[in-house]
N, C-alpha and C positions, 0 to 999 in steps of 0.2 A: 766706258763707264759700266761697272758691274751692276747687274740687275739683282735685286734682293726680293725674295718672296716672304711674305708674312706667314708664319706657321699658324695654321688654324687652331683655335682653342679646342679643348676637350668637348665643350658644349656644342660647338659647331660640327664636330666630327660625329657625335652621337645623335644629333637632331634628326638626320635622315632616317635613322632606324625607327623613329616614332612617327614619321610622316605617314599620313593616311590611316593611322589607327582609328578604329571606330569608337568614338567617345561614349555613345549611349550603350553599346554592348559592354564596354569595359566597366561602365558605371553599374549596370545590372549585375554583372559578375561580382563586382566589389561589394555591393550591398548583400548579396546572397552569401558571400564568403564571411562577411561580418556577422550575419545571423548565425552561420555555422559555428564560428568561433565562440559566440556568446552562449549558445545552448550546449556546445561541447564542454565549455568551462563548467557549466552547471551540472550536466549529467555525467561528466567524466572526471570531476575533481577528486573523487575518491576511487577512481578506476585506474590506478597506476599513472602512467605518463601519457594518457590518451590526448589531453589538451595540447601538450607540447608536440607530440607526434603529429597531431592533426595540423598544427601550424606549420610544422616542417613539410608535411605533404603538400600543403597549399603553396609554400614557397617553391617546391620542386615543380609542381604543376604550373605555377606562374612562369618559371624559367623556361619550361617546355613550350608553353603558349607563346612566349616572346620569340623563341628560336623558330618555331613553325610559322609564325606570322611573317617572318622575313623571307620565306620560301614562296615564290610565285606559284599560282595554281598550275601553270604549265609544268613546273618541276614536280609538283605533287602528283600529277598524272603519271609521271615516269615511275613512281613507286607502286602504282596500283597492282600490276600483274605480279611482280616479284613478292610483294607483301602478301597478296592473296595466296599464292602458291606456297609460300613459307608457312602461313597460318594453317592451311589445310594439311600440309605435310606434318606439321607438329601435332595436329589433332589426330592424325592416323597413328603417329608415334605414341601418343598418349593412350590410344585404344590398345596398342600392342604391349607396351612396357611402361605405362604410366604409374604414378604413385596413387594409391587408394587411401583416402581419409574419410572416415564416417560414412562408409558405404558408397562413396563416389570416387571415380577415377578421373580426376580433372587436372592433375599436375604432372610435370615431368622434370627430372633432374638433369640439367645441362651444365653442371658445375654450380648452377644457381637454380633453385626450384622456382619454376614459372608456371603460370596458367595460360596456355596458348589460346584458349577461347577468347580472352580479352583482346587479343590482336585483331580478331574478326570484327569487333565492334566498329573499328575504323577501316580495316581492310575491305569489308564487305561493301559499304557504300562507295569507297574509292574504286573498287573493281567494276561495279555495275555502272557507275558514272562514266568510267573509261569506256566500257562496252557500248553504251548508248552514244557517247561522243564520236566514236569511230563509225557509227552508223547514222549519223545525223543527216536528215533529209531523205533517207531511204529505208526507214523502219518498216519491217514486215512482221506479221504475227509470229513467225518462227524466231525472230530476234527476241521477242518477249518470252517465248518458250525457253530459249537458250539462257536468258537471264534468270528465269525461274529455276533452271537446273543448277546454275552457278550458286544460287541461294540455297537450294535444298541440300546440297552436299555438306557444307559446313554446319548448317542447322541440324541436320540429321546426326552428324557426328557429335555435336554438343549435347543433344538430347539423349544420346546413348550413354553419356558419361555417368549418371544423368545430371543435367544442369538446366532446369526449366527456365530459371530467371535469365541467364545469359543467352540461351537460345531464343527467348522471347525478344530480347533487345536486338540481337543480330537480325532476326527475322523482320522486326519492325523497321530497322534501318534499310534493309534490302527492299522491302515492300514499298517504302517511301520513295526510293529511287525509281522503281518500276512505275509507280503511280504518277510521279511527276514527269516521267518520260512520255506519258500520254496513253497509258493503258485504258482501253475502252471500258465505260461503265457497264456494258453488257457482260463483261467478264468479271466485274467486281461484285455486282449485285447478287448473282446466284450463290456464291459461297457465303456471302454475308447472311442471306436468307436461311441457308442451310444451318449456319452457326446459331442463328436466333432460334430456329426450330429445335435444335439439339439442346440448347440451354433451357428452353421452355419445358421440354420433356424431362430433363434432369430435375428441374425444380418441382415439376408436377408429381413425378414418381420418386421423389427423394427418399421416403421411408423404405420403399422396396429396394431401391438401388444402393442405399447405404446400410442395409441390414448386414449383420455379421455373416461372414462367409461368402458374400456376393463379390465376385471378381469381375472388374471391368476389363474389356480387351484394350490392348495398345498401351494404356497407362500403367506406370509402376504403382506399387501398393501405396507408397508415400504420397504420390500425386493424387490418387483416388481419395486418400484420407484427407488431404488438404481441401479438396472440393467439398467433401461431405462435412468437414468441420466448418467451412465457410457457410454452408446452408443451415447448419444447426450447431453452433459452437458449444451449446449447453449439453450436447451429447456426451462430451468428456471435458467438463469444466476445469478439472485439475490436471489434465493431460494435454491432448492435442488442441483443445479449445482455449487453453489458458492464455496463449499469446493474444488472440483476437479479443477475448473478453477483457483482459487488463488494458489493452490498447484503447478500447472503446470507453472503458471507465475513466481512464486518464484524460481522454479528449473531452468527454462530457463534464468531468469535474472542473475543468478549467473555466467553464462559464464564458461570459462575454469578455472580461478583462484579464482572466487568468489569476493564478494564485500568487504570481510575482516571481521575479528572478531568484533562483536558488530555494524556492519555497514549495516546490512540487513534492507532495507526500508520496504519491504513487512512484515517482521517479527515485527519490532518495531513500525510500524504504524498500527499494529494489523489487517492487511488484511488476514493473515493466521489464520484460526480458529484452536483451539486446538493445538497451536504451541508448547506446552510443552509435549503433550501426543501423540495422533495418528498422527499428522502432523508435528512432530519435524524433520522428514527427509527433508521436504521442507525448514525449517529454516536452517538446516545444509547445504543444497545444495546452498541456496542463499549466505551464508557467505563464504563457502569454495569451491564452484564451482565443475566443473567436476573432477578436480584433487583430491579434498577432497573426493568426492563420490567414486572414484576408490580406494582410500586408505581405506575408510570405508568398501566397498564391499570386498576388498581384506582381511580385518581383519575377516569378517564373513566367507569368503571362507576358510581361514586358520583354523578358529575354527571348521568348519564343517568337513574339511578333517582330522583334528586331532581327532575329535570325532569318525569318521569312522575308523581311524587307531586303536584307542583304542578298538572299537568293533571287529575288525578283530583279535586282539591279546587277546581277552577276554578268560579266562580259561574254562568257562562253556557256555552251550547254553543259559541259563538264562541271564548271564552277557552279552553275545554277542547280544542277541535280545534287551535287555534293553538299552545298550549303543547305538545301532543303532537307536532305537526309540527316545531316548532323543536327539540325534544329529539331527534327522529329525524335532524335535520340534523347534530347533534353526533355521533350514532352513525355516520352514513354517512361523514362526514369521517374519523373515526378508523379505522373498519373498512377503508375503501378504501385509505387511506394506508398503514396497517400491513400490509394484505394485499398491496399491490403491492410494497412494499419487501421483504417476506418471500418473494415469488415465488409467491404463491397467487392473485393477481389481475393482470390486465394493467396496465402502467404508464400511468397517466393523471395529468393535472395536478391532483391534489387534495392540499392541504396538511394537516398535522397540527394540529388546533386548539390555539391558544395556544403552539405550539412552533415551527412553521415560520415563516420570514421572509415577509412580504408585507403591505403596507399595506391593500389592498382587502379581502383575506380577513379581516384583523383587525378592520376596521370592520364587516364583515358579522357577525362573531362578537359584537362589542360590541352591535350591534342585537339579535341573537338573545337574548343574556343579559338585555338591558334589557327585552325583551318578557316573558321569564319572570319577571323581578323585578316588572314592572308587574302581571302576573296574580296573583302571590303576594301582592303588596302590597294589591291590591283585595280579595282574599279575607280578609286579616287585618283590614283596616279595616272590612269588613262585619261580621265576627265581634265586633269591639270596639264 
């Protein structure tokens, strides 16, 4: 008697792909993406095809997230060293024969113009998590020193381009891995204290340090001007201080409940510069007010807490360090963007996650969420 097998339905075949997906994480990302689409429609409706392109970028990021989520953390570890070497090699290539735009050499033409520094946002935490995984149980001070050198090389190359925003994100991701790996507080506190003293001195002597003709060592001229503008944006209200001043006006004018969807005057009269990219938080604040800001910040806090929870439950040291670093990338993105728009941090090119327009940044965020999903999925499948 012939044995017949029932052909599984399409639903039964694709169900395993979604098993173990972290629901709370997906919900947080979905809400932030909806907020991004909402404000992008308002701030970008008269800005060409920004809204449609933003939606397309989100779909691409979502597809990348889904694919990466299917890759076990052990497989992700195999990409660490090759991806890091590729990223550093491309940064060196950029320094030698890169493309210069607006005074910065950040791009290279490989048949397609790319910005290699974006690779390091993911490659850096992958590499350092791999490094500490290989030395689990036998960490020595020299291992942390070697990790610091692995971090300094790409950060230095990115700062030389110059690209302060991306170098800050790469450095934050790398430092998060080193911190979560068990770096002693005795090594953390001294540089923090030195940094606080330097900030205090700069604020105290701001009139002398920001006077015309004064040149700061190490920093580029534009970086020095950004710091001086942060300390006193009214120094050049129609020039370098215009961005910060208009951003603060838009945030303040929103009040508690905001002016309403599509009703932001600072936004639609084009007083807010880069209203669909770096300064989209100002447009959001004007239209949805303090209440909307609290909900948006609450969404980011929930996303970050969920990421840290996934890191705590990760099955291996590599997965734990990687999840923690990826989560801190979200924190750094959000904190720096909101801080610079609010006038408490210098203006740097850091987008607001899932809200700001930008294809490359959205792809990076999709990769990051996919990594968190992969780690959460591996833990759930092990438990089951």
